[in-house]
Phi, psi and omega in degrees: 000134180265145174255124181247148178231150180238132174240157179249131184229139174250139179211165180221170178202152174265004182258305187192168175292324178298316178295323177297319178295320177298320178297322179297315180294316180299318180292317180296325183294345177292331182236350182238130179256167176062041177293131183253324183200165176225134179245119180280107186272319186209143177233134174220166178210151172265144182240135172235116184065242178253010187244142170280126186244343180210119182261133181233144177227151171240116184238156171252125181250126180256132178221156180271134179269133179289000000 
C-alpha cells in the first residue's frame, strides 16, 4: 500500500498557465520526490491594457511518501 501526500503550490509565468503549472512542478521537484500528479486548482492573470502579462496558478501536487 502506498502513502500519498498532497501539497499546495503557487507559481507564475509570463507565457501561459500551462507554463506556470510546469514551473510549480519543477520547483516542487527540488525538494519533493516521487511526484505522481498535479491538480490545477485555480488560474488567475494580471492584465495590462488589453494583454495578459502574468499567468498564475494554484496547484495541488500529489507525491508518494517513502
